[in-house]
MARKE-498803 format. One record per residue (C-alpha): x, y, z; residue in three letters; residue number from 0. Coordinates in nm, 3 decimals, always signed. Last residue first. Example, Ala and Ser with C-alpha at 12.3 -4.5 7.8 and 13.67 -1.06 7.14 Angstrom:
REM residues 2
(sevex (+1.367 -0.106 +0.714) SER 1)
(sevex (+1.230 -0.450 +0.780) ALA 0)
***
This chain:
REM residues 315
(sevex (-8.658 +8.433 -11.037) UNK 314)
(sevex (-8.752 +8.102 -11.199) UNK 313)
(sevex (-8.986 +8.163 -11.489) UNK 312)
(sevex (-9.299 +8.003 -11.632) UNK 311)
(sevex (-9.392 +8.132 -11.979) UNK 310)
(sevex (-9.464 +7.793 -12.137) UNK 309)
(sevex (-9.722 +7.711 -11.870) UNK 308)
(sevex (-9.647 +7.478 -11.581) UNK 307)
(sevex (-9.815 +7.151 -11.489) UNK 306)
(sevex (-9.874 +7.000 -11.146) UNK 305)
(sevex (-10.005 +6.668 -11.019) UNK 304)
(sevex (-9.760 +6.416 -11.157) UNK 303)
(sevex (-9.507 +6.695 -11.201) UNK 302)
(sevex (-9.445 +6.697 -10.824) UNK 301)
(sevex (-9.365 +6.324 -10.816) UNK 300)
(sevex (-9.132 +6.357 -11.116) UNK 299)
(sevex (-8.950 +6.640 -10.934) UNK 298)
(sevex (-8.881 +6.429 -10.626) UNK 297)
(sevex (-9.054 +6.555 -10.316) UNK 296)
(sevex (-9.015 +6.770 -10.006) UNK 295)
(sevex (-9.353 +6.806 -9.841) UNK 294)
(sevex (-9.615 +7.058 -9.950) UNK 293)
(sevex (-9.745 +7.377 -9.792) UNK 292)
(sevex (-9.510 +7.594 -9.998) UNK 291)
(sevex (-9.338 +7.396 -10.277) UNK 290)
(sevex (-9.046 +7.169 -10.198) UNK 289)
(sevex (-8.772 +7.042 -10.429) UNK 288)
(sevex (-8.594 +6.735 -10.557) UNK 287)
(sevex (-8.408 +6.657 -10.882) UNK 286)
(sevex (-8.411 +6.997 -11.056) UNK 285)
(sevex (-8.206 +7.011 -11.376) UNK 284)
(sevex (-8.013 +7.337 -11.383) UNK 283)
(sevex (-7.957 +7.406 -11.750) UNK 282)
(sevex (-7.680 +7.530 -11.977) UNK 281)
(sevex (-7.411 +7.800 -11.955) UNK 280)
(sevex (-7.620 +8.110 -11.876) UNK 279)
(sevex (-7.898 +7.928 -11.692) UNK 278)
(sevex (-8.221 +7.776 -11.823) UNK 277)
(sevex (-8.416 +7.596 -11.551) UNK 276)
(sevex (-8.505 +7.232 -11.606) UNK 275)
(sevex (-8.800 +7.024 -11.482) UNK 274)
(sevex (-8.838 +6.663 -11.588) UNK 273)
(sevex (-9.102 +6.390 -11.558) UNK 272)
(sevex (-9.420 +6.509 -11.730) UNK 271)
(sevex (-9.217 +6.766 -11.923) UNK 270)
(sevex (-9.089 +7.100 -11.800) UNK 269)
(sevex (-8.880 +7.385 -11.931) UNK 268)
(sevex (-8.846 +7.681 -11.694) UNK 267)
(sevex (-8.694 +8.004 -11.825) UNK 266)
(sevex (-8.463 +8.158 -11.561) UNK 265)
(sevex (-8.208 +8.293 -11.811) UNK 264)
(sevex (-8.380 +8.358 -12.144) UNK 263)
(sevex (-8.367 +8.060 -12.379) UNK 262)
(sevex (-8.128 +8.041 -12.673) UNK 261)
(sevex (-7.936 +7.727 -12.578) UNK 260)
(sevex (-7.580 +7.590 -12.552) UNK 259)
(sevex (-7.546 +7.296 -12.317) UNK 258)
(sevex (-7.379 +7.207 -11.987) UNK 257)
(sevex (-7.631 +7.020 -11.773) UNK 256)
(sevex (-7.587 +7.061 -11.398) UNK 255)
(sevex (-7.786 +6.838 -11.169) UNK 254)
(sevex (-8.006 +6.945 -10.879) UNK 253)
(sevex (-8.099 +6.860 -10.522) UNK 252)
(sevex (-8.268 +7.047 -10.242) UNK 251)
(sevex (-8.438 +7.341 -10.414) UNK 250)
(sevex (-8.684 +7.526 -10.189) UNK 249)
(sevex (-8.964 +7.713 -10.367) UNK 248)
(sevex (-9.121 +8.051 -10.292) UNK 247)
(sevex (-9.427 +8.050 -10.517) UNK 246)
(sevex (-9.577 +8.298 -10.762) UNK 245)
(sevex (-9.908 +8.270 -10.945) UNK 244)
(sevex (-10.032 +8.544 -11.176) UNK 243)
(sevex (-9.875 +8.385 -11.483) UNK 242)
(sevex (-9.633 +8.117 -11.362) UNK 241)
(sevex (-9.364 +8.258 -11.133) UNK 240)
(sevex (-9.116 +8.039 -10.946) UNK 239)
(sevex (-8.930 +8.222 -10.672) UNK 238)
(sevex (-8.599 +8.083 -10.554) UNK 237)
(sevex (-8.452 +7.877 -10.273) UNK 236)
(sevex (-8.134 +7.713 -10.145) UNK 235)
(sevex (-8.183 +7.491 -9.843) UNK 234)
(sevex (-8.145 +7.553 -9.464) UNK 233)
(sevex (-8.064 +7.267 -9.441) UNK 232)
(sevex (-8.067 +6.964 -9.670) UNK 231)
(sevex (-7.886 +7.091 -9.868) UNK 230)
(sevex (-7.734 +7.440 -9.843) UNK 229)
(sevex (-7.392 +7.362 -9.993) UNK 228)
(sevex (-7.556 +7.132 -10.250) UNK 227)
(sevex (-7.774 +7.412 -10.388) UNK 226)
(sevex (-7.502 +7.679 -10.363) UNK 225)
(sevex (-7.252 +7.454 -10.542) UNK 224)
(sevex (-7.497 +7.402 -10.832) UNK 223)
(sevex (-7.557 +7.777 -10.860) UNK 222)
(sevex (-7.184 +7.854 -10.864) UNK 221)
(sevex (-7.123 +7.573 -11.116) UNK 220)
(sevex (-7.398 +7.698 -11.347) UNK 219)
(sevex (-7.249 +8.046 -11.354) UNK 218)
(sevex (-7.437 +8.333 -11.190) UNK 217)
(sevex (-7.735 +8.510 -11.351) UNK 216)
(sevex (-7.969 +8.260 -11.185) UNK 215)
(sevex (-7.907 +8.410 -10.839) UNK 214)
(sevex (-8.037 +8.144 -10.601) UNK 213)
(sevex (-8.146 +8.272 -10.259) UNK 212)
(sevex (-7.951 +8.137 -9.959) UNK 211)
(sevex (-7.753 +8.461 -9.916) UNK 210)
(sevex (-8.071 +8.666 -9.885) UNK 209)
(sevex (-8.271 +8.435 -9.658) UNK 208)
(sevex (-7.988 +8.413 -9.406) UNK 207)
(sevex (-7.676 +8.208 -9.341) UNK 206)
(sevex (-7.419 +8.347 -9.098) UNK 205)
(sevex (-7.094 +8.414 -9.280) UNK 204)
(sevex (-6.823 +8.147 -9.294) UNK 203)
(sevex (-6.531 +8.375 -9.385) UNK 202)
(sevex (-6.242 +8.320 -9.626) UNK 201)
(sevex (-5.888 +8.434 -9.539) UNK 200)
(sevex (-5.712 +8.597 -9.836) UNK 199)
(sevex (-5.638 +8.928 -9.659) UNK 198)
(sevex (-5.414 +8.745 -9.413) UNK 197)
(sevex (-5.426 +8.641 -9.048) UNK 196)
(sevex (-5.191 +8.386 -8.899) UNK 195)
(sevex (-5.331 +8.158 -8.631) UNK 194)
(sevex (-5.089 +8.087 -8.344) UNK 193)
(sevex (-4.984 +7.723 -8.322) UNK 192)
(sevex (-5.027 +7.529 -7.999) UNK 191)
(sevex (-4.866 +7.242 -7.811) UNK 190)
(sevex (-5.064 +6.997 -7.599) UNK 189)
(sevex (-4.835 +6.745 -7.428) UNK 188)
(sevex (-4.943 +6.780 -7.065) UNK 187)
(sevex (-5.073 +6.423 -7.060) UNK 186)
(sevex (-5.436 +6.523 -7.004) UNK 185)
(sevex (-5.404 +6.805 -7.260) UNK 184)
(sevex (-5.270 +6.570 -7.530) UNK 183)
(sevex (-5.530 +6.302 -7.449) UNK 182)
(sevex (-5.812 +6.557 -7.464) UNK 181)
(sevex (-5.687 +6.681 -7.802) UNK 180)
(sevex (-5.684 +6.324 -7.939) UNK 179)
(sevex (-6.043 +6.277 -7.814) UNK 178)
(sevex (-6.146 +6.607 -7.973) UNK 177)
(sevex (-5.984 +6.528 -8.309) UNK 176)
(sevex (-6.143 +6.182 -8.323) UNK 175)
(sevex (-6.488 +6.331 -8.256) UNK 174)
(sevex (-6.421 +6.598 -8.517) UNK 173)
(sevex (-6.353 +6.334 -8.782) UNK 172)
(sevex (-6.685 +6.168 -8.697) UNK 171)
(sevex (-6.877 +6.499 -8.690) UNK 170)
(sevex (-6.691 +6.604 -9.005) UNK 169)
(sevex (-6.832 +6.301 -9.186) UNK 168)
(sevex (-7.188 +6.375 -9.073) UNK 167)
(sevex (-7.168 +6.743 -9.170) UNK 166)
(sevex (-7.016 +6.649 -9.509) UNK 165)
(sevex (-7.317 +6.425 -9.578) UNK 164)
(sevex (-7.564 +6.698 -9.489) UNK 163)
(sevex (-7.376 +6.984 -9.658) UNK 162)
(sevex (-7.387 +6.808 -9.995) UNK 161)
(sevex (-7.129 +6.598 -10.178) UNK 160)
(sevex (-7.131 +6.587 -10.559) UNK 159)
(sevex (-6.787 +6.736 -10.630) UNK 158)
(sevex (-6.632 +6.538 -10.344) UNK 157)
(sevex (-6.491 +6.724 -10.045) UNK 156)
(sevex (-6.152 +6.600 -9.919) UNK 155)
(sevex (-6.063 +6.565 -9.552) UNK 154)
(sevex (-5.818 +6.736 -9.317) UNK 153)
(sevex (-5.759 +6.702 -8.944) UNK 152)
(sevex (-5.639 +6.987 -8.724) UNK 151)
(sevex (-5.456 +7.017 -8.393) UNK 150)
(sevex (-5.399 +7.259 -8.105) UNK 149)
(sevex (-5.467 +7.597 -8.265) UNK 148)
(sevex (-5.419 +7.922 -8.070) UNK 147)
(sevex (-5.739 +8.126 -8.071) UNK 146)
(sevex (-5.910 +8.309 -8.359) UNK 145)
(sevex (-6.248 +8.133 -8.382) UNK 144)
(sevex (-6.447 +8.439 -8.264) UNK 143)
(sevex (-6.254 +8.686 -8.045) UNK 142)
(sevex (-6.170 +8.693 -7.672) UNK 141)
(sevex (-5.971 +8.370 -7.671) UNK 140)
(sevex (-6.068 +8.004 -7.703) UNK 139)
(sevex (-5.799 +7.735 -7.722) UNK 138)
(sevex (-5.809 +7.558 -8.057) UNK 137)
(sevex (-5.930 +7.235 -8.216) UNK 136)
(sevex (-5.954 +7.232 -8.594) UNK 135)
(sevex (-6.173 +7.037 -8.835) UNK 134)
(sevex (-6.151 +6.962 -9.206) UNK 133)
(sevex (-6.192 +7.106 -9.553) UNK 132)
(sevex (-6.092 +7.005 -9.905) UNK 131)
(sevex (-6.198 +7.054 -10.267) UNK 130)
(sevex (-6.356 +7.394 -10.201) UNK 129)
(sevex (-6.637 +7.501 -10.434) UNK 128)
(sevex (-6.728 +7.822 -10.250) UNK 127)
(sevex (-7.076 +7.688 -10.165) UNK 126)
(sevex (-6.913 +7.365 -10.041) UNK 125)
(sevex (-6.677 +7.535 -9.792) UNK 124)
(sevex (-6.955 +7.783 -9.713) UNK 123)
(sevex (-7.197 +7.518 -9.588) UNK 122)
(sevex (-6.954 +7.340 -9.355) UNK 121)
(sevex (-6.820 +7.668 -9.211) UNK 120)
(sevex (-7.160 +7.815 -9.113) UNK 119)
(sevex (-7.130 +8.040 -8.806) UNK 118)
(sevex (-6.786 +8.195 -8.828) UNK 117)
(sevex (-6.423 +8.132 -8.909) UNK 116)
(sevex (-6.403 +7.979 -9.253) UNK 115)
(sevex (-6.029 +7.985 -9.307) UNK 114)
(sevex (-5.796 +8.033 -9.006) UNK 113)
(sevex (-5.865 +7.749 -8.950) UNK 112)
(sevex (-5.929 +7.429 -9.141) UNK 111)
(sevex (-6.301 +7.408 -9.086) UNK 110)
(sevex (-6.560 +7.250 -8.855) UNK 109)
(sevex (-6.449 +7.420 -8.532) UNK 108)
(sevex (-6.382 +7.228 -8.209) UNK 107)
(sevex (-6.333 +7.463 -7.917) UNK 106)
(sevex (-6.097 +7.457 -7.622) UNK 105)
(sevex (-6.133 +7.607 -7.278) UNK 104)
(sevex (-5.841 +7.627 -7.035) UNK 103)
(sevex (-5.650 +7.380 -6.817) UNK 102)
(sevex (-5.724 +7.561 -6.488) UNK 101)
(sevex (-6.091 +7.624 -6.577) UNK 100)
(sevex (-6.236 +7.976 -6.551) UNK 99)
(sevex (-6.088 +8.166 -6.846) UNK 98)
(sevex (-6.358 +8.056 -7.088) UNK 97)
(sevex (-6.638 +8.155 -6.849) UNK 96)
(sevex (-6.522 +8.493 -6.711) UNK 95)
(sevex (-6.392 +8.570 -7.058) UNK 94)
(sevex (-6.746 +8.574 -7.199) UNK 93)
(sevex (-6.831 +8.286 -7.432) UNK 92)
(sevex (-6.945 +8.315 -7.794) UNK 91)
(sevex (-7.204 +8.052 -7.872) UNK 90)
(sevex (-7.236 +7.673 -7.892) UNK 89)
(sevex (-7.122 +7.462 -8.186) UNK 88)
(sevex (-6.868 +7.252 -7.989) UNK 87)
(sevex (-6.704 +7.378 -7.668) UNK 86)
(sevex (-6.491 +7.173 -7.428) UNK 85)
(sevex (-6.420 +7.325 -7.084) UNK 84)
(sevex (-6.137 +7.190 -6.870) UNK 83)
(sevex (-6.053 +7.181 -6.496) UNK 82)
(sevex (-6.413 +7.138 -6.384) UNK 81)
(sevex (-6.508 +7.209 -6.020) UNK 80)
(sevex (-6.881 +7.175 -6.088) UNK 79)
(sevex (-6.925 +7.440 -5.817) UNK 78)
(sevex (-6.762 +7.698 -6.044) UNK 77)
(sevex (-7.038 +7.647 -6.304) UNK 76)
(sevex (-7.314 +7.678 -6.045) UNK 75)
(sevex (-7.157 +8.003 -5.918) UNK 74)
(sevex (-7.129 +8.133 -6.275) UNK 73)
(sevex (-7.498 +8.049 -6.332) UNK 72)
(sevex (-7.600 +8.233 -6.013) UNK 71)
(sevex (-7.387 +8.534 -6.110) UNK 70)
(sevex (-7.534 +8.572 -6.459) UNK 69)
(sevex (-7.256 +8.635 -6.711) UNK 68)
(sevex (-7.361 +8.351 -6.944) UNK 67)
(sevex (-7.716 +8.488 -6.959) UNK 66)
(sevex (-7.992 +8.250 -7.072) UNK 65)
(sevex (-7.830 +7.967 -6.877) UNK 64)
(sevex (-7.926 +7.606 -6.948) UNK 63)
(sevex (-7.728 +7.380 -6.710) UNK 62)
(sevex (-7.735 +6.999 -6.717) UNK 61)
(sevex (-7.565 +6.735 -6.499) UNK 60)
(sevex (-7.567 +6.422 -6.715) UNK 59)
(sevex (-7.831 +6.152 -6.670) UNK 58)
(sevex (-7.752 +5.987 -7.007) UNK 57)
(sevex (-8.095 +6.042 -7.166) UNK 56)
(sevex (-8.118 +6.388 -7.010) UNK 55)
(sevex (-7.779 +6.487 -7.155) UNK 54)
(sevex (-7.868 +6.350 -7.499) UNK 53)
(sevex (-8.197 +6.541 -7.519) UNK 52)
(sevex (-8.018 +6.854 -7.390) UNK 51)
(sevex (-7.754 +6.820 -7.664) UNK 50)
(sevex (-8.021 +6.795 -7.935) UNK 49)
(sevex (-8.176 +7.116 -7.803) UNK 48)
(sevex (-8.515 +7.086 -7.636) UNK 47)
(sevex (-8.822 +7.237 -7.803) UNK 46)
(sevex (-9.090 +7.428 -7.612) UNK 45)
(sevex (-9.421 +7.400 -7.793) UNK 44)
(sevex (-9.500 +7.684 -8.034) UNK 43)
(sevex (-9.802 +7.489 -8.166) UNK 42)
(sevex (-9.705 +7.567 -8.524) UNK 41)
(sevex (-9.344 +7.469 -8.474) UNK 40)
(sevex (-9.093 +7.583 -8.214) UNK 39)
(sevex (-9.078 +7.756 -7.875) UNK 38)
(sevex (-8.719 +7.755 -7.744) UNK 37)
(sevex (-8.553 +7.567 -7.459) UNK 36)
(sevex (-8.239 +7.740 -7.328) UNK 35)
(sevex (-7.915 +7.659 -7.507) UNK 34)
(sevex (-7.670 +7.401 -7.372) UNK 33)
(sevex (-7.427 +7.348 -7.087) UNK 32)
(sevex (-7.325 +6.996 -6.984) UNK 31)
(sevex (-7.159 +6.911 -6.656) UNK 30)
(sevex (-6.916 +6.676 -6.481) UNK 29)
(sevex (-6.810 +6.493 -6.799) UNK 28)
(sevex (-6.549 +6.244 -6.674) UNK 27)
(sevex (-6.384 +6.086 -6.977) UNK 26)
(sevex (-6.460 +5.721 -7.040) UNK 25)
(sevex (-6.392 +5.717 -7.416) UNK 24)
(sevex (-6.763 +5.650 -7.468) UNK 23)
(sevex (-6.845 +5.977 -7.288) UNK 22)
(sevex (-6.611 +6.181 -7.511) UNK 21)
(sevex (-6.751 +6.005 -7.821) UNK 20)
(sevex (-7.109 +6.088 -7.717) UNK 19)
(sevex (-7.016 +6.452 -7.662) UNK 18)
(sevex (-6.869 +6.475 -8.014) UNK 17)
(sevex (-7.174 +6.321 -8.184) UNK 16)
(sevex (-7.403 +6.540 -7.975) UNK 15)
(sevex (-7.221 +6.858 -8.087) UNK 14)
(sevex (-7.317 +6.801 -8.452) UNK 13)
(sevex (-7.679 +6.742 -8.344) UNK 12)
(sevex (-7.704 +7.100 -8.217) UNK 11)
(sevex (-7.636 +7.276 -7.881) UNK 10)
(sevex (-7.291 +7.267 -7.727) UNK 9)
(sevex (-7.090 +7.316 -7.407) UNK 8)
(sevex (-6.912 +7.029 -7.230) UNK 7)
(sevex (-6.775 +7.071 -6.877) UNK 6)
(sevex (-6.488 +6.830 -6.827) UNK 5)
(sevex (-6.305 +6.700 -6.520) UNK 4)
(sevex (-5.978 +6.567 -6.658) UNK 3)
(sevex (-5.738 +6.357 -6.457) UNK 2)
(sevex (-5.397 +6.525 -6.456) UNK 1)
(sevex (-5.090 +6.337 -6.577) UNK 0)
***
């Protein structure tokens, strides 16, 4: 049995949950690596990553390299004398980093590999209407999310779940998976399975403005899955056009109403409390949304101070 000396690498809130579980299970985390501080918000003040906040709060040794191949960073990393690197939601590592520790570098990925390799596995599992997903730990190699798998844990996705609630559940499941993986490695019992590629593998593409925009010509279920798969972040969006006014609107929550109608696709029907968008197989009933310059609000709250003409369209 070899005592682990761990360097943890991660950036967002998802990674914090895993790091916290490692610490609480009394593993020796000799260093934490996270993204450099970035200007954010209107004042462009430097913003710390969630992992940095946690590391500072718990007096952990912190490194924030801008270049992972920089000689001074690599020297600092070697001086930590770690025998294992653990990576959760960080970035692609050069071989000089992942090949450094004696026991290797493993990653936790929020999907059942080999499906949903890439940047946004939680979102795409819901967008594509999957009924199950999970987490996988694997040893990193020179490609993205392709290394030899150590273990995986599966969970179901409910038909009403959004990316936010699934994120939180996978963070808990992922924490268990990481601790179990650490125990296997520590006891010399980690066995691996090589990932098998096939043409049917689904990819977790990086999210951008284009693939987050609602296409109202798609089926109601596809639109509904896009909304919940992008809620609460980064959120699905569309244009709403009323006469000469046009807004870019974020849609956070919606219901699907299956009904035959004769309205053009994208027609908005609103009352004092309800806002529906005509789609090919019924209506998308908007539950919460955000107009530019306003906070996120329930539809009834928005309609208190806003009315739409009969010709308003969602585009």
